[in-house]
N, CA, C, O and the ligand as a Tripos MOL2 file, in Angstrom:
@<TRIPOS>MOLECULE
protein
  297   295    75     0     0
PROTEIN
NO_CHARGES

@<TRIPOS>ATOM
      1 N          28.7890   62.3230   47.7820 N.3       1 MET1
      2 CA         27.7860   63.3790   47.8620 C.3       1 MET1
      3 C          26.4260   62.7740   48.2220 C.2       1 MET1
      4 O          25.9630   61.8220   47.5930 O.2       1 MET1
      5 N          25.8060   63.3460   49.2420 N.am      2 ARG2
      6 CA         24.4840   62.8240   49.6300 C.3       2 ARG2
      7 C          23.4330   63.2750   48.6250 C.2       2 ARG2
      8 O          23.5610   64.3290   48.0020 O.2       2 ARG2
      9 N          22.4010   62.4660   48.4780 N.am      3 ARG3
     10 CA         21.3130   62.7670   47.5460 C.3       3 ARG3
     11 C          20.0190   62.9160   48.3330 C.2       3 ARG3
     12 O          19.6090   62.0170   49.0660 O.2       3 ARG3
     13 N          19.3870   64.0740   48.1650 N.am      4 GLN4
     14 CA         18.2300   64.4030   49.0080 C.3       4 GLN4
     15 C          16.9650   63.6390   48.6380 C.2       4 GLN4
     16 O          16.1460   63.3460   49.5100 O.2       4 GLN4
     17 N          16.7940   63.3150   47.3650 N.am      5 GLY5
     18 CA         15.5350   62.6850   46.9430 C.3       5 GLY5
     19 C          15.5100   61.1920   47.2030 C.2       5 GLY5
     20 O          16.4570   60.6390   47.7640 O.2       5 GLY5
     21 N          14.4190   60.5280   46.7940 N.am      6 PRO6
     22 CA         14.3560   59.0770   46.9040 C.3       6 PRO6
     23 C          15.4040   58.4200   46.0060 C.2       6 PRO6
     24 O          15.7350   58.9950   44.9690 O.2       6 PRO6
     25 N          15.9420   57.2470   46.3460 N.am      7 PRO7
     26 CA         15.5490   56.4320   47.5030 C.3       7 PRO7
     27 C          16.4290   56.6470   48.7350 C.2       7 PRO7
     28 O          16.2640   55.9270   49.7200 O.2       7 PRO7
     29 N          17.3680   57.6220   48.7210 N.am      8 THR8
     30 CA         18.3230   57.7050   49.8370 C.3       8 THR8
     31 C          18.0190   58.8450   50.8120 C.2       8 THR8
     32 O          18.4770   58.8060   51.9540 O.2       8 THR8
     33 N          17.2550   59.8580   50.3870 N.am      9 TYR9
     34 CA         16.7420   60.8950   51.2840 C.3       9 TYR9
     35 C          17.7870   61.5480   52.1850 C.2       9 TYR9
     36 O          17.5510   61.7500   53.3760 O.2       9 TYR9
     37 N          18.9450   61.8770   51.6070 N.am     10 GLY10
     38 CA         19.9460   62.6120   52.3760 C.3      10 GLY10
     39 C          20.7100   61.7860   53.3890 C.2      10 GLY10
     40 O          21.4900   62.3320   54.1680 O.2      10 GLY10
     41 N          20.4990   60.4690   53.3920 N.am     11 LYS11
     42 CA         21.2240   59.6190   54.3450 C.3      11 LYS11
     43 C          22.6880   59.4970   53.9320 C.2      11 LYS11
     44 O          23.0370   59.6480   52.7610 O.2      11 LYS11
     45 N          23.5410   59.2170   54.9330 N.am     12 ARG12
     46 CA         24.9810   59.1150   54.6840 C.3      12 ARG12
     47 C          25.3770   57.7360   54.1630 C.2      12 ARG12
     48 O          26.1480   57.6420   53.2070 O.2      12 ARG12
     49 N          24.8710   56.6740   54.7660 N.am     13 PHE13
     50 CA         25.3040   55.3270   54.3880 C.3      13 PHE13
     51 C          24.2680   54.6740   53.4820 C.2      13 PHE13
     52 O          23.0800   54.6310   53.8000 O.2      13 PHE13
     53 N          24.7460   54.1640   52.3430 N.am     14 VAL14
     54 CA         23.8630   53.5530   51.3550 C.3      14 VAL14
     55 C          24.3630   52.1420   51.0500 C.2      14 VAL14
     56 O          25.5330   51.9370   50.7270 O.2      14 VAL14
     57 N          23.4600   51.1850   51.1600 N.am     15 GLY15
     58 CA         23.8020   49.8010   50.8720 C.3      15 GLY15
     59 C          23.4340   49.4310   49.4530 C.2      15 GLY15
     60 O          22.4220   49.8830   48.9170 O.2      15 GLY15
     61 N          24.2810   48.5920   48.8470 N.am     16 ASN16
     62 CA         23.9850   47.9840   47.5480 C.3      16 ASN16
     63 C          23.4300   46.5910   47.8510 C.2      16 ASN16
     64 O          24.1670   45.6980   48.2670 O.2      16 ASN16
     65 N          22.1310   46.4190   47.6380 N.am     17 THR17
     66 CA         21.4840   45.1530   48.0170 C.3      17 THR17
     67 C          21.9390   44.0000   47.1270 C.2      17 THR17
     68 O          21.7670   42.8350   47.4860 O.2      17 THR17
     69 N          22.5180   44.3160   45.9700 N.am     18 ASP18
     70 CA         22.9920   43.2730   45.0600 C.3      18 ASP18
     71 C          24.3040   42.6780   45.5570 C.2      18 ASP18
     72 O          24.4620   41.4580   45.6020 O.2      18 ASP18
     73 N          25.2580   43.5590   45.9370 N.am     19 LYS19
     74 CA         26.5790   43.0860   46.3860 C.3      19 LYS19
     75 C          26.7040   43.0240   47.8980 C.2      19 LYS19
     76 O          27.7140   42.5480   48.4170 O.2      19 LYS19
     77 N          25.6780   43.5030   48.6200 N.am     20 LYS20
     78 CA         25.7290   43.5860   50.0800 C.3      20 LYS20
     79 C          26.9570   44.3690   50.5380 C.2      20 LYS20
     80 O          27.6890   43.9500   51.4340 O.2      20 LYS20
     81 N          27.1590   45.5220   49.8920 N.am     21 GLU21
     82 CA         28.2320   46.4240   50.2710 C.3      21 GLU21
     83 C          27.6210   47.7380   50.7220 C.2      21 GLU21
     84 O          26.5670   48.1490   50.2380 O.2      21 GLU21
     85 N          28.3130   48.4010   51.6730 N.am     22 VAL22
     86 CA         27.8500   49.6950   52.1520 C.3      22 VAL22
     87 C          28.8350   50.7760   51.7260 C.2      22 VAL22
     88 O          30.0500   50.5760   51.7430 O.2      22 VAL22
     89 N          28.2710   51.9510   51.3340 N.am     23 HIS23
     90 CA         29.0570   53.1010   50.8910 C.3      23 HIS23
     91 C          28.8180   54.2800   51.8260 C.2      23 HIS23
     92 O          27.7360   54.4430   52.3900 O.2      23 HIS23
     93 N          29.8750   55.1090   51.9770 N.am     24 ASP24
     94 CA         29.8040   56.3410   52.7620 C.3      24 ASP24
     95 C          29.7200   57.5090   51.7790 C.2      24 ASP24
     96 O          30.7230   57.8840   51.1730 O.2      24 ASP24
     97 N          28.5300   58.0810   51.6210 N.am     25 LEU25
     98 CA         28.3540   59.1350   50.6090 C.3      25 LEU25
     99 C          29.1130   60.4040   50.9430 C.2      25 LEU25
    100 O          29.3370   61.2300   50.0590 O.2      25 LEU25
    101 N          29.5240   60.5860   52.2160 N.am     26 ASP26
    102 CA         30.3360   61.7600   52.5630 C.3      26 ASP26
    103 C          31.7780   61.6040   52.0820 C.2      26 ASP26
    104 O          32.5580   62.5540   52.1340 O.2      26 ASP26
    105 N          32.1310   60.4030   51.6140 N.am     27 ASN27
    106 CA         33.4800   60.1370   51.0920 C.3      27 ASN27
    107 C          33.3930   59.4260   49.7410 C.2      27 ASN27
    108 O          34.2910   58.6730   49.3650 O.2      27 ASN27
    109 N          32.3000   59.6770   49.0190 N.am     28 GLU28
    110 CA         32.0480   58.9660   47.7560 C.3      28 GLU28
    111 C          33.1660   59.1740   46.7420 C.2      28 GLU28
    112 O          33.6410   60.2940   46.5520 O.2      28 GLU28
    113 N          33.5840   58.0850   46.0890 N.am     29 LYS29
    114 CA         34.5770   58.1470   45.0210 C.3      29 LYS29
    115 C          33.8500   57.9250   43.6930 C.2      29 LYS29
    116 O          33.1270   56.9440   43.5190 O.2      29 LYS29
    117 N          34.0630   58.8670   42.7550 N.am     30 THR30
    118 CA         33.2350   58.8840   41.5570 C.3      30 THR30
    119 C          33.9690   58.4270   40.3010 C.2      30 THR30
    120 O          33.4400   58.5770   39.1990 O.2      30 THR30
    121 N          35.1760   57.8710   40.4380 N.am     31 GLY31
    122 CA         35.9090   57.3900   39.2710 C.3      31 GLY31
    123 C          35.2740   56.1260   38.7130 C.2      31 GLY31
    124 O          34.4100   55.5130   39.3410 O.2      31 GLY31
    125 N          35.7270   55.7420   37.4990 N.am     32 PRO32
    126 CA         35.2100   54.5060   36.9150 C.3      32 PRO32
    127 C          35.5410   53.3170   37.8140 C.2      32 PRO32
    128 O          36.6500   53.2250   38.3410 O.2      32 PRO32
    129 N          34.5960   52.4210   37.9860 N.am     33 ASN33
    130 CA         34.7700   51.2270   38.8270 C.3      33 ASN33
    131 C          34.9950   51.5540   40.3000 C.2      33 ASN33
    132 O          35.5380   50.7350   41.0410 O.2      33 ASN33
    133 N          34.5770   52.7540   40.7320 N.am     34 GLU34
    134 CA         34.6290   53.0500   42.1620 C.3      34 GLU34
    135 C          33.2270   52.8450   42.7430 C.2      34 GLU34
    136 O          32.6450   51.7750   42.5620 O.2      34 GLU34
    137 N          32.6800   53.8320   43.4270 N.am     35 CYS35
    138 CA         31.4200   53.5660   44.1590 C.3      35 CYS35
    139 C          30.2090   53.2930   43.2550 C.2      35 CYS35
    140 O          29.3870   52.4330   43.5690 O.2      35 CYS35
    141 N          30.0980   54.0130   42.1500 N.am     36 GLN36
    142 CA         28.9950   53.7690   41.2060 C.3      36 GLN36
    143 C          27.6170   53.9580   41.8440 C.2      36 GLN36
    144 O          26.6930   53.1890   41.5790 O.2      36 GLN36
    145 N          27.4880   54.9780   42.6810 N.am     37 ILE37
    146 CA         26.2340   55.1800   43.4120 C.3      37 ILE37
    147 C          25.0620   55.4280   42.4650 C.2      37 ILE37
    148 O          23.9860   54.8600   42.6530 O.2      37 ILE37
    149 N          25.2600   56.2640   41.4580 N.am     38 ASN38
    150 CA         24.1520   56.5350   40.5360 C.3      38 ASN38
    151 C          23.6820   55.2640   39.8390 C.2      38 ASN38
    152 O          22.4880   55.0660   39.6170 O.2      38 ASN38
    153 N          24.6470   54.4050   39.4960 N.am     39 GLU39
    154 CA         24.2930   53.1450   38.8370 C.3      39 GLU39
    155 C          23.5280   52.2260   39.7980 C.2      39 GLU39
    156 O          22.5880   51.5410   39.3950 O.2      39 GLU39
    157 N          23.9410   52.2190   41.0690 N.am     40 ILE40
    158 CA         23.2500   51.3940   42.0750 C.3      40 ILE40
    159 C          21.8020   51.8650   42.2240 C.2      40 ILE40
    160 O          20.8720   51.0600   42.2760 O.2      40 ILE40
    161 N          21.6370   53.1890   42.2930 N.am     41 ILE41
    162 CA         20.2850   53.7500   42.4290 C.3      41 ILE41
    163 C          19.4530   53.4160   41.1960 C.2      41 ILE41
    164 O          18.2980   53.0030   41.3060 O.2      41 ILE41
    165 N          20.0540   53.5990   40.0190 N.am     42 ARG42
    166 CA         19.3270   53.3570   38.7640 C.3      42 ARG42
    167 C          18.8900   51.8990   38.6640 C.2      42 ARG42
    168 O          17.8180   51.6050   38.1350 O.2      42 ARG42
    169 N          19.7190   50.9860   39.1720 N.am     43 ALA43
    170 CA         19.3830   49.5630   39.1160 C.3      43 ALA43
    171 C          18.3580   49.1580   40.1790 C.2      43 ALA43
    172 O          17.8840   48.0220   40.1850 O.2      43 ALA43
    173 N          18.0170   50.0920   41.0810 N.am     44 GLY44
    174 CA         17.0600   49.7620   42.1340 C.3      44 GLY44
    175 C          17.6720   48.9620   43.2630 C.2      44 GLY44
    176 O          16.9610   48.2600   43.9830 O.2      44 GLY44
    177 N          18.9890   49.0590   43.4290 N.am     45 HIS45
    178 CA         19.7000   48.2710   44.4420 C.3      45 HIS45
    179 C          20.1370   49.0900   45.6500 C.2      45 HIS45
    180 O          20.9020   48.5990   46.4800 O.2      45 HIS45
    181 N          19.6640   50.3360   45.7640 N.am     46 ALA46
    182 CA         20.0900   51.1880   46.8790 C.3      46 ALA46
    183 C          19.1360   51.0720   48.0570 C.2      46 ALA46
    184 O          17.9190   51.0280   47.8790 O.2      46 ALA46
    185 N          19.6970   51.0230   49.2640 N.am     47 ARG47
    186 CA         18.8810   51.0520   50.4740 C.3      47 ARG47
    187 C          19.6360   51.8280   51.5460 C.2      47 ARG47
    188 O          20.8540   51.9840   51.4640 O.2      47 ARG47
    189 N          18.9250   52.3030   52.5320 N.am     48 THR48
    190 CA         19.5540   53.0270   53.6300 C.3      48 THR48
    191 C          19.3610   52.2220   54.9160 C.2      48 THR48
    192 O          18.7160   51.1740   54.9200 O.2      48 THR48
    193 N          19.9390   52.7420   56.0170 N.am     49 PHE49
    194 CA         19.9240   52.0260   57.2880 C.3      49 PHE49
    195 C          19.3310   52.9180   58.3760 C.2      49 PHE49
    196 O          19.4620   54.1410   58.3350 O.2      49 PHE49
    197 N          18.6810   52.2900   59.3410 N.am     50 THR50
    198 CA         18.1240   53.0230   60.4750 C.3      50 THR50
    199 C          18.5750   52.3340   61.7550 C.2      50 THR50
    200 O          18.1730   51.1980   62.0060 O.2      50 THR50
    201 N          19.4120   52.9980   62.5840 N.am     51 PRO51
    202 CA         19.9670   54.3440   62.3600 C.3      51 PRO51
    203 C          20.9720   54.3630   61.2130 C.2      51 PRO51
    204 O          21.4600   53.3220   60.7720 O.2      51 PRO51
    205 N          21.2690   55.5840   60.7400 N.am     52 ASP52
    206 CA         22.1340   55.8060   59.5870 C.3      52 ASP52
    207 C          23.5990   55.7390   60.0140 C.2      52 ASP52
    208 O          24.3000   56.7510   60.0050 O.2      52 ASP52
    209 N          24.0620   54.5290   60.3920 N.am     53 THR53
    210 CA         25.4360   54.3600   60.8770 C.3      53 THR53
    211 C          26.0950   53.1570   60.1970 C.2      53 THR53
    212 O          25.4270   52.2420   59.7160 O.2      53 THR53
    213 N          27.4400   53.1940   60.1750 N.am     54 LEU54
    214 CA         28.2020   52.0680   59.6380 C.3      54 LEU54
    215 C          27.9770   50.8250   60.5120 C.2      54 LEU54
    216 O          27.9060   49.7050   60.0060 O.2      54 LEU54
    217 N          27.8670   51.0380   61.8150 N.am     55 GLU55
    218 CA         27.6390   49.9140   62.7250 C.3      55 GLU55
    219 C          26.3480   49.1800   62.3630 C.2      55 GLU55
    220 O          26.2970   47.9500   62.3920 O.2      55 GLU55
    221 N          25.3050   49.9400   62.0210 N.am     56 GLN56
    222 CA         24.0360   49.2910   61.6690 C.3      56 GLN56
    223 C          24.1690   48.5000   60.3740 C.2      56 GLN56
    224 O          23.6110   47.4090   60.2550 O.2      56 GLN56
    225 N          24.8960   49.0350   59.4090 N.am     57 ALA57
    226 CA         25.1180   48.3110   58.1470 C.3      57 ALA57
    227 C          25.8580   47.0020   58.4260 C.2      57 ALA57
    228 O          25.5260   45.9640   57.8540 O.2      57 ALA57
    229 N          26.8590   47.0540   59.3060 N.am     58 HIS58
    230 CA         27.5990   45.8350   59.6540 C.3      58 HIS58
    231 C          26.6900   44.8380   60.3630 C.2      58 HIS58
    232 O          26.7720   43.6340   60.1220 O.2      58 HIS58
    233 N          25.8160   45.3480   61.2450 N.am     59 ARG59
    234 CA         24.8720   44.4720   61.9450 C.3      59 ARG59
    235 C          24.0070   43.7220   60.9320 C.2      59 ARG59
    236 O          23.6210   42.5760   61.1650 O.2      59 ARG59
    237 N          23.7050   44.3770   59.8070 N.am     60 GLU60
    238 CA         22.8810   43.7480   58.7670 C.3      60 GLU60
    239 C          23.7530   43.0440   57.7280 C.2      60 GLU60
    240 O          23.3120   42.7780   56.6100 O.2      60 GLU60
    241 N          24.9980   42.7450   58.1140 N.am     61 THR61
    242 CA         25.9740   41.9380   57.3710 C.3      61 THR61
    243 C          26.4180   42.5550   56.0360 C.2      61 THR61
    244 O          26.7990   41.8310   55.1160 O.2      61 THR61
    245 N          26.3690   43.8870   55.9290 N.am     62 TYR62
    246 CA         26.9260   44.5560   54.7520 C.3      62 TYR62
    247 C          28.4280   44.7270   54.9360 C.2      62 TYR62
    248 O          28.8950   45.0100   56.0390 O.2      62 TYR62
    249 N          29.1950   44.5530   53.8360 N.am     63 ASP63
    250 CA         30.6380   44.7110   53.8490 C.3      63 ASP63
    251 C          31.0010   46.1150   53.3810 C.2      63 ASP63
    252 O          30.2330   46.7490   52.6560 O.2      63 ASP63
    253 N          32.1790   46.6050   53.7960 N.am     64 ASN64
    254 CA         32.6200   47.9480   53.4210 C.3      64 ASN64
    255 C          33.0010   48.0370   51.9480 C.2      64 ASN64
    256 O          33.6370   47.1310   51.4090 O.2      64 ASN64
    257 N          32.6070   49.1340   51.2980 N.am     65 CYS65
    258 CA         33.1290   49.4460   49.9660 C.3      65 CYS65
    259 C          34.6270   49.7230   50.1060 C.2      65 CYS65
    260 O          35.0480   50.4430   51.0120 O.2      65 CYS65
    261 N          35.4230   49.1530   49.2120 N.am     66 ALA66
    262 CA         36.8800   49.3150   49.2850 C.3      66 ALA66
    263 C          37.3190   50.7380   48.9620 C.2      66 ALA66
    264 O          38.4190   51.1420   49.3380 O.2      66 ALA66
    265 N          36.4800   51.5020   48.2750 N.am     67 HIS67
    266 CA         36.8780   52.8340   47.7990 C.3      67 HIS67
    267 C          36.5470   53.9420   48.7850 C.2      67 HIS67
    268 O          37.3930   54.8000   49.0410 O.2      67 HIS67
    269 N          35.3560   53.9510   49.3390 N.am     68 CYS68
    270 CA         34.9390   55.0730   50.1940 C.3      68 CYS68
    271 C          35.0730   54.7700   51.6830 C.2      68 CYS68
    272 O          35.0630   55.6920   52.4990 O.2      68 CYS68
    273 N          35.1980   53.4900   52.0510 N.am     69 ILE69
    274 CA         35.3410   53.1380   53.4700 C.3      69 ILE69
    275 C          36.6340   52.3540   53.6760 C.2      69 ILE69
    276 O          37.4340   52.7040   54.5430 O.2      69 ILE69
    277 N          36.8460   51.3030   52.8930 N.am     70 GLY70
    278 CA         38.0510   50.4800   53.0280 C.3      70 GLY70
    279 C          37.9490   49.5130   54.1830 C.2      70 GLY70
    280 O          36.9680   49.5130   54.9270 O.2      70 GLY70
    281 N          38.9740   48.6850   54.3280 N.am     71 GLY71
    282 CA         38.9970   47.7450   55.4420 C.3      71 GLY71
    283 C          37.8600   46.7590   55.3850 C.2      71 GLY71
    284 O          37.0630   46.6540   56.3180 O.2      71 GLY71
    285 N          37.7870   46.0270   54.2730 N.am     72 SER72
    286 CA         36.7330   45.0230   54.1240 C.3      72 SER72
    287 C          36.6730   44.1290   55.3380 C.2      72 SER72
    288 O          37.7060   43.7060   55.8590 O.2      72 SER72
    289 N          35.4680   43.8400   55.7920 N.am     73 ILE73
    290 CA         35.3000   42.9930   56.9770 C.3      73 ILE73
    291 C          35.0440   41.5430   56.5890 C.2      73 ILE73
    292 O          34.9210   40.6960   57.4740 O.2      73 ILE73
    293 N          34.9600   41.2240   55.2940 N.am     74 ARG74
    294 CA         34.7350   39.8370   54.8780 C.3      74 ARG74
    295 C          36.0480   39.0730   54.7830 C.2      74 ARG74
    296 O          36.0500   37.8890   54.4460 O.2      74 ARG74
    297 ZN         31.9040   53.2920   48.0160 Zn       75 ZN75
@<TRIPOS>BOND
     1     1     2 1
     2     2     3 1
     3     3     4 2
     4     3     5 am
     5     5     6 1
     6     6     7 1
     7     7     8 2
     8     7     9 am
     9     9    10 1
    10    10    11 1
    11    11    12 2
    12    11    13 am
    13    13    14 1
    14    14    15 1
    15    15    16 2
    16    15    17 am
    17    17    18 1
    18    18    19 1
    19    19    20 2
    20    19    21 am
    21    21    22 1
    22    22    23 1
    23    23    24 2
    24    23    25 am
    25    25    26 1
    26    26    27 1
    27    27    28 2
    28    27    29 am
    29    29    30 1
    30    30    31 1
    31    31    32 2
    32    31    33 am
    33    33    34 1
    34    34    35 1
    35    35    36 2
    36    35    37 am
    37    37    38 1
    38    38    39 1
    39    39    40 2
    40    39    41 am
    41    41    42 1
    42    42    43 1
    43    43    44 2
    44    43    45 am
    45    45    46 1
    46    46    47 1
    47    47    48 2
    48    47    49 am
    49    49    50 1
    50    50    51 1
    51    51    52 2
    52    51    53 am
    53    53    54 1
    54    54    55 1
    55    55    56 2
    56    55    57 am
    57    57    58 1
    58    58    59 1
    59    59    60 2
    60    59    61 am
    61    61    62 1
    62    62    63 1
    63    63    64 2
    64    63    65 am
    65    65    66 1
    66    66    67 1
    67    67    68 2
    68    67    69 am
    69    69    70 1
    70    70    71 1
    71    71    72 2
    72    71    73 am
    73    73    74 1
    74    74    75 1
    75    75    76 2
    76    75    77 am
    77    77    78 1
    78    78    79 1
    79    79    80 2
    80    79    81 am
    81    81    82 1
    82    82    83 1
    83    83    84 2
    84    83    85 am
    85    85    86 1
    86    86    87 1
    87    87    88 2
    88    87    89 am
    89    89    90 1
    90    90    91 1
    91    91    92 2
    92    91    93 am
    93    93    94 1
    94    94    95 1
    95    95    96 2
    96    95    97 am
    97    97    98 1
    98    98    99 1
    99    99   100 2
   100    99   101 am
   101   101   102 1
   102   102   103 1
   103   103   104 2
   104   103   105 am
   105   105   106 1
   106   106   107 1
   107   107   108 2
   108   107   109 am
   109   109   110 1
   110   110   111 1
   111   111   112 2
   112   111   113 am
   113   113   114 1
   114   114   115 1
   115   115   116 2
   116   115   117 am
   117   117   118 1
   118   118   119 1
   119   119   120 2
   120   119   121 am
   121   121   122 1
   122   122   123 1
   123   123   124 2
   124   123   125 am
   125   125   126 1
   126   126   127 1
   127   127   128 2
   128   127   129 am
   129   129   130 1
   130   130   131 1
   131   131   132 2
   132   131   133 am
   133   133   134 1
   134   134   135 1
   135   135   136 2
   136   135   137 am
   137   137   138 1
   138   138   139 1
   139   139   140 2
   140   139   141 am
   141   141   142 1
   142   142   143 1
   143   143   144 2
   144   143   145 am
   145   145   146 1
   146   146   147 1
   147   147   148 2
   148   147   149 am
   149   149   150 1
   150   150   151 1
   151   151   152 2
   152   151   153 am
   153   153   154 1
   154   154   155 1
   155   155   156 2
   156   155   157 am
   157   157   158 1
   158   158   159 1
   159   159   160 2
   160   159   161 am
   161   161   162 1
   162   162   163 1
   163   163   164 2
   164   163   165 am
   165   165   166 1
   166   166   167 1
   167   167   168 2
   168   167   169 am
   169   169   170 1
   170   170   171 1
   171   171   172 2
   172   171   173 am
   173   173   174 1
   174   174   175 1
   175   175   176 2
   176   175   177 am
   177   177   178 1
   178   178   179 1
   179   179   180 2
   180   179   181 am
   181   181   182 1
   182   182   183 1
   183   183   184 2
   184   183   185 am
   185   185   186 1
   186   186   187 1
   187   187   188 2
   188   187   189 am
   189   189   190 1
   190   190   191 1
   191   191   192 2
   192   191   193 am
   193   193   194 1
   194   194   195 1
   195   195   196 2
   196   195   197 am
   197   197   198 1
   198   198   199 1
   199   199   200 2
   200   199   201 am
   201   201   202 1
   202   202   203 1
   203   203   204 2
   204   203   205 am
   205   205   206 1
   206   206   207 1
   207   207   208 2
   208   207   209 am
   209   209   210 1
   210   210   211 1
   211   211   212 2
   212   211   213 am
   213   213   214 1
   214   214   215 1
   215   215   216 2
   216   215   217 am
   217   217   218 1
   218   218   219 1
   219   219   220 2
   220   219   221 am
   221   221   222 1
   222   222   223 1
   223   223   224 2
   224   223   225 am
   225   225   226 1
   226   226   227 1
   227   227   228 2
   228   227   229 am
   229   229   230 1
   230   230   231 1
   231   231   232 2
   232   231   233 am
   233   233   234 1
   234   234   235 1
   235   235   236 2
   236   235   237 am
   237   237   238 1
   238   238   239 1
   239   239   240 2
   240   239   241 am
   241   241   242 1
   242   242   243 1
   243   243   244 2
   244   243   245 am
   245   245   246 1
   246   246   247 1
   247   247   248 2
   248   247   249 am
   249   249   250 1
   250   250   251 1
   251   251   252 2
   252   251   253 am
   253   253   254 1
   254   254   255 1
   255   255   256 2
   256   255   257 am
   257   257   258 1
   258   258   259 1
   259   259   260 2
   260   259   261 am
   261   261   262 1
   262   262   263 1
   263   263   264 2
   264   263   265 am
   265   265   266 1
   266   266   267 1
   267   267   268 2
   268   267   269 am
   269   269   270 1
   270   270   271 1
   271   271   272 2
   272   271   273 am
   273   273   274 1
   274   274   275 1
   275   275   276 2
   276   275   277 am
   277   277   278 1
   278   278   279 1
   279   279   280 2
   280   279   281 am
   281   281   282 1
   282   282   283 1
   283   283   284 2
   284   283   285 am
   285   285   286 1
   286   286   287 1
   287   287   288 2
   288   287   289 am
   289   289   290 1
   290   290   291 1
   291   291   292 2
   292   291   293 am
   293   293   294 1
   294   294   295 1
   295   295   296 2
@<TRIPOS>SUBSTRUCTURE
     1 MET1         2 RESIDUE 1 A MET
     2 ARG2         6 RESIDUE 1 A ARG
     3 ARG3        10 RESIDUE 1 A ARG
     4 GLN4        14 RESIDUE 1 A GLN
     5 GLY5        18 RESIDUE 1 A GLY
     6 PRO6        22 RESIDUE 1 A PRO
     7 PRO7        26 RESIDUE 1 A PRO
     8 THR8        30 RESIDUE 1 A THR
     9 TYR9        34 RESIDUE 1 A TYR
    10 GLY10       38 RESIDUE 1 A GLY
    11 LYS11       42 RESIDUE 1 A LYS
    12 ARG12       46 RESIDUE 1 A ARG
    13 PHE13       50 RESIDUE 1 A PHE
    14 VAL14       54 RESIDUE 1 A VAL
    15 GLY15       58 RESIDUE 1 A GLY
    16 ASN16       62 RESIDUE 1 A ASN
    17 THR17       66 RESIDUE 1 A THR
    18 ASP18       70 RESIDUE 1 A ASP
    19 LYS19       74 RESIDUE 1 A LYS
    20 LYS20       78 RESIDUE 1 A LYS
    21 GLU21       82 RESIDUE 1 A GLU
    22 VAL22       86 RESIDUE 1 A VAL
    23 HIS23       90 RESIDUE 1 A HIS
    24 ASP24       94 RESIDUE 1 A ASP
    25 LEU25       98 RESIDUE 1 A LEU
    26 ASP26      102 RESIDUE 1 A ASP
    27 ASN27      106 RESIDUE 1 A ASN
    28 GLU28      110 RESIDUE 1 A GLU
    29 LYS29      114 RESIDUE 1 A LYS
    30 THR30      118 RESIDUE 1 A THR
    31 GLY31      122 RESIDUE 1 A GLY
    32 PRO32      126 RESIDUE 1 A PRO
    33 ASN33      130 RESIDUE 1 A ASN
    34 GLU34      134 RESIDUE 1 A GLU
    35 CYS35      138 RESIDUE 1 A CYS
    36 GLN36      142 RESIDUE 1 A GLN
    37 ILE37      146 RESIDUE 1 A ILE
    38 ASN38      150 RESIDUE 1 A ASN
    39 GLU39      154 RESIDUE 1 A GLU
    40 ILE40      158 RESIDUE 1 A ILE
    41 ILE41      162 RESIDUE 1 A ILE
    42 ARG42      166 RESIDUE 1 A ARG
    43 ALA43      170 RESIDUE 1 A ALA
    44 GLY44      174 RESIDUE 1 A GLY
    45 HIS45      178 RESIDUE 1 A HIS
    46 ALA46      182 RESIDUE 1 A ALA
    47 ARG47      186 RESIDUE 1 A ARG
    48 THR48      190 RESIDUE 1 A THR
    49 PHE49      194 RESIDUE 1 A PHE
    50 THR50      198 RESIDUE 1 A THR
    51 PRO51      202 RESIDUE 1 A PRO
    52 ASP52      206 RESIDUE 1 A ASP
    53 THR53      210 RESIDUE 1 A THR
    54 LEU54      214 RESIDUE 1 A LEU
    55 GLU55      218 RESIDUE 1 A GLU
    56 GLN56      222 RESIDUE 1 A GLN
    57 ALA57      226 RESIDUE 1 A ALA
    58 HIS58      230 RESIDUE 1 A HIS
    59 ARG59      234 RESIDUE 1 A ARG
    60 GLU60      238 RESIDUE 1 A GLU
    61 THR61      242 RESIDUE 1 A THR
    62 TYR62      246 RESIDUE 1 A TYR
    63 ASP63      250 RESIDUE 1 A ASP
    64 ASN64      254 RESIDUE 1 A ASN
    65 CYS65      258 RESIDUE 1 A CYS
    66 ALA66      262 RESIDUE 1 A ALA
    67 HIS67      266 RESIDUE 1 A HIS
    68 CYS68      270 RESIDUE 1 A CYS
    69 ILE69      274 RESIDUE 1 A ILE
    70 GLY70      278 RESIDUE 1 A GLY
    71 GLY71      282 RESIDUE 1 A GLY
    72 SER72      286 RESIDUE 1 A SER
    73 ILE73      290 RESIDUE 1 A ILE
    74 ARG74      294 RESIDUE 1 A ARG
    75 ZN75       297 GROUP 0 **** ****
C-alpha cells in the first residue's frame, strides 16, 4: 500500500537504506518478517527513487525484497 505523506509521498518503490533493499508498495506483504515498511519508515531508513522505477533502484545498487519483488539480484 502506498503512503501519501512523508517520507514516501505516494511513490511506488521504497528503499531501505539500512539493508539496501527495494520494496514495491503496490505488492507489499504485511506478514511478520515480510516487508516491514512501517518499521523501515519509523527507523528513518526509507527513501524513494527518481524516477520511481525498479530500474533506478537497481542503478543505485539496491537489491530486490524477496517478498514483494523476488528474484534477488545479489
Ligand atoms: Zn518488500
